[in-house]
N, C-alpha and C positions, 0 to 999 in steps of 0.2 A: 504494500500500500504506500509506503514512504516514497519509493522511487516513482510511482505513478503520480503521487501528489506533487513531488518536486517538478516532474515534467509539466504538469498542469500549471504550476506557478510560473515556470519559465515561459510557457505560452502566454499566460495572462500578462506577464510583465512586458512582453514584446508587442502585445496587442494595443491598438490605439484606443483611447478612451471615448466610447460612444455613448455611455450612460450619462447624459446631461439633462438637467431640468430646464426646459424652456429653450435652451440654446439651439438644439437641433430638432425640437419637436415640430412636426408639421401641423398646419391648421386643419381642423376636421370640419368639412363643410356641413356635416349633419348635426353639429353641436348646437343646442338651443341656448345661445349665449345670453339671450335676454332673460333667462331664468335666474332668480335669486338663489344663491346657494343655501339659504335658510329654508327654501321650499321645495327644491328639487329632490328626487328620491335619494335616500341614504343607503350607501352600499359599503360593505366591508370586504376585505380580501383575507380569506381564511389562510392559516398556515398551509403551505403546500406539503404534500406527502412525498418522501424521498424513497428511492428503491434500495438504499443501503445506508449503513452508519459510517461509511468512509468519510473522513473529514472534508475532502474536496467536494464530494457529492452534497453533503449537508450545506457547505458554504454556497455552492451553486444554487441549491434549492432555495435558500433564504434570499440570496441576491436576486434570483429570478422573480420571487414574490415581490421584493422591493421595487424592481423595475416595472412590473405590472401595476403596482400601486401608484407609482409616479406618473405613468401614462394616463391612468384613470384620473388622477388629480389634475393633470394639465388639460384634460379634455373638457372639463366643465359640465359634462353630461350628468354626473352624479355629485352629491356631497359624499366625499370619501372619508370614512371614519379612520382614525388612527389605528394602525395594526395592533398596537398594544391594547387598545380598547376592545378590538375584536377578540383577541386572545383572552382577555379578562372575561368577556361575556361567555365564551365557550367554557372556560374553566369554572365559572360560577354555576353553570348549568350542567357540569360534569359531561360535557360533550367534546369529543375529539373529531378532527376533520374526517376520519374514516367512517364515522358514525352518521355522516350527513346524507347518506342514501336511504335512511330508514324514516318512514313517514312519522311514526310517533316521536322520534327525536326531533325532526324538523318542526313538528307542531309544538313540542315542548319549548324549543328555542324561540319560535315565533311568539308564543303566548307569555314568555317570561316578562315580568314587569321591568326587568333591567334592560331589556332589548329595545333599541331605537332603530334597528336596521329594517329596511324593506327587502334588500337583496344581499346575497353573499356570493363571492367568486370562490370557487373550489378548484384548486389546481393539483395536478399530479405530475410527477417526473418519473419517467421510466427509461431504462437503458435498453436500446433495441439495435442490435448489430453495430455496436460501437458508437451509436449516436444517442442523443437525448430525444425522447418523444415527450413533449409537453402538451397536456390537455387542460383546457380551461372550461369550466362549467358554471353557468349562472343559476343559482338557486333563488327562486322567487319565494320568499318567506310568506307573503300574503296568500299565494296559491298553494304553498307547501309542495312545490315541485320544481324540478330542473327544466328550464325552458330553452337554453342555448348551450351548445357544446361545440368547441372548435379544438382541433389538434394540429400539431406540426412537428416534423422531424428537423433536427438541427445538429450540426457537429458540436461537440463539447469543447470548443475553443473560443477565444474572446470575440473576434469580429463576427464569426458566423452565428454564435449564440446571441449576441446582442442584436444583430439584424433580424434573426429569426424570432426572438421574443417581441421585438417591436412590430414586425409584420403580423404575427399571430394576434397580439393584443388589439391592434387596429382592426383586423378582420373580425375579431370577437366583438368589438364595440359596434362595428357596422351591422353585424348580425343581430345584436341587441336592438339597434335602432329599427331594423326592419319588422320587428314584432310589435312595434308601436307602444312602448312603455309610456303610460301617461304621467305627466308631472303630478306630484303628490300635493301640490298647493297652487299658488297663484303666480302670475307674472309680476315682475318688478317694473314699476313705471319708469324709473330712471335712477341713475346714480346721483342721489340728492346730496350726499355728504362729501364735501371736499376737504382734504387735509393739506396742510403746509408743513414744511420742514420745521421741527420743533414742537408741533402740536402733540397733544396726548392721543395715542392711537386707541383703537377699540379694546386692545388687550391691556391697557393701562401703561403701556410703554411710551417711548418718544419716537415720532416719525423722523426718519433720517434720509429717506429717499422716496421720490415719487416719479412715476413715468406717465406718459400721456394717455395710456389706454390700459385695459385690463387683459391684454393678450397673455396667454399662458396662465390665466386664472388669478392674476394678482396685479395690483397697481401701486401699492405702497409697501415699504419695509419699516417696521418699528423695532426698536431695541428694548429689551425688557427693563423694568425699573431697577434702580441700584440695589434694592433689598434682595433681589434674586441672585446677585452675584455670588460666586463660590470659587474655590480653588480645587483643582484635581489634576491628575495625570491625563495626558491625551490618550494614552494606550499603554500596552505592555509588551510591545514587540520591537525588536531591532530592525526587522524587515518591514516591507510595505503592507498596506491594507489593500487587498484586492477584491474585485467583484468578478462577475462572469466575463467581462471584457477586458480584464487586466487592471492596470494602474488607474483607477477610476476617480479618485478624489481630484477635483478640479479647482481652478483659481477664480473663475469669473463670477460676475453678477448672476444670481439665480442658482448657483451651484451648491450653496451651503446646506440646503435641506437634503439633497441626495447624498452629499458627502457624509452627513451625519448618519443617515440610514445605513450607508455602507460600513461606516466604523462600527455601528451597533451590531450589524450582522456578523462582522469579523469577531468582535468580542464575545457575542453570544455563542457563536460556533465553537469558540475555544474555552467556553465555560469560565470566562473571566468577568468580574464585575468591578464597579468603581471608576470606570473611565468617564471622562467628561461627557461624552456623547450619551452614555447610559444614564447619567444623572439628569441631563437635559431632557431625556425621554420622559422622565417622571415629573417634569416641571409643568405646573398648571397655574396660570396667572390671568386674572381678569376673565375667568371662564373659558380660557383657551389653553389647549395642551399641544399645540402644533409648533412649539418653539424649537429652534435648532441652532447649531454653532455656525457663525458666519464664515464664509469663504474669505480668502485673502483680499479680494477686491471689495467685498461687502464690509470687511473690517476697516479698510481704507476709507470708505465712504462715511463710516461712523466717526472716524477721527476728524475728517475735514468738515463734516456737517455739524458735529456736536462737540466732541471732546476738545478740539483745539480752541473752541469758544468758551470752554468751561461749563458746558451743558451736559447733563446726564449723570453726574456724580461718579465719574470713572476714577479708579485708583491710579496712582502713579506707579504702575507695575506692568509687567509683560502680560499679554492676553493671547490665549490660543486662538488660532483660526482652525477651520476644518480641512485645510488644504495641505497635503503633503508637498514637499519640495522635491528632494530626491528621496528614494524609497526609505532610507533610514530616518529621514528628518521631516519636520513640520514647520510651516511658516508661522511665526508669531509676531505680534505687533507690540512694540514697547511704548506704552503711553507716558513714559518719562521723557522721551525725546522725539516721538512721532516717527520712528523708523521701523521698518519691517525687516525681520531676520529670517533666513532660510533654515537655520541649523538647530531648531528646537528638538531636543531628545524626547521621544514619546513618553518615557516614564517620568519625566520631570513634572513638577507641580507648578501650574500657572493659573492666573485668573481666567474666569470664563463668564462672558455675558451673552446670553442667548438673543436671538432675533426671531421674527416671524414675518411672513408675507401675507398681505390681504388685499 
């Protein structure tokens, strides 16, 4: 297993980073963009089932689920619940993903007072003739039945798997659209609330970036209040944090959320706890739990929009970003001198301030 795992890691390292949020996502013409996220159907992505306990297979399975989750979030077609929320709902009802083909179990989950979901995506990963066969199924909890199923074969290496998951998920969402899922609420008349840099955001943080439209499902970025700040190690590895397409943590605007999910998947797969990303996963502020560690460029925006002006209550200390520089190191921003450094050691303890997009 070790030799095979090492060979996969080498393939991943050489692969180009395709898992980006917003940057490379295509526009979906079938998306009802005029729907308010508070009213459109609520969907969750259940943990995917893996064909073996091999570490590289478990990592791939988790990262594929994260990729599917991000594509759904960027589409705007559903309100996508946090993966940890979905896991909590299943755990509290003593339900595992493999049980979701049993009608009494589906009905139990649907009728649970804790459940807010209308739909669940159930995914399986199989190994077939040296390739991965990934199957996505849509469980309609209101109807207590599976209504859409799509499968695809893909090679278990970075570029092929990334492209394969993207194509499969897009095809899956188009198939969902053809069955005519109705909105669960009402249309939004307009975007009536406008925010400016320095305003308090809906999560109680401070707005530090705005763009002209809501493409990719967000228009503003807010940084969490000072009281949420904490110190923690970035991670516990000398080597890189990889996903299905290789070295996937990125630097740019919009990359922080997927970077954070990737780090969490790596830590969880290795049964490690206490990393900055895993702590942020549990953060709930202002009624929102979708906070994440900013990327290198997002942290730079925080500095120039807020911190350099003395706004935001930042410490005169180094802050982690979610962006790796070279695979042993991480970019961090030193709020004592306003400079970014590439050589942060993952086990080192630094300050963390989360952000969210809305």
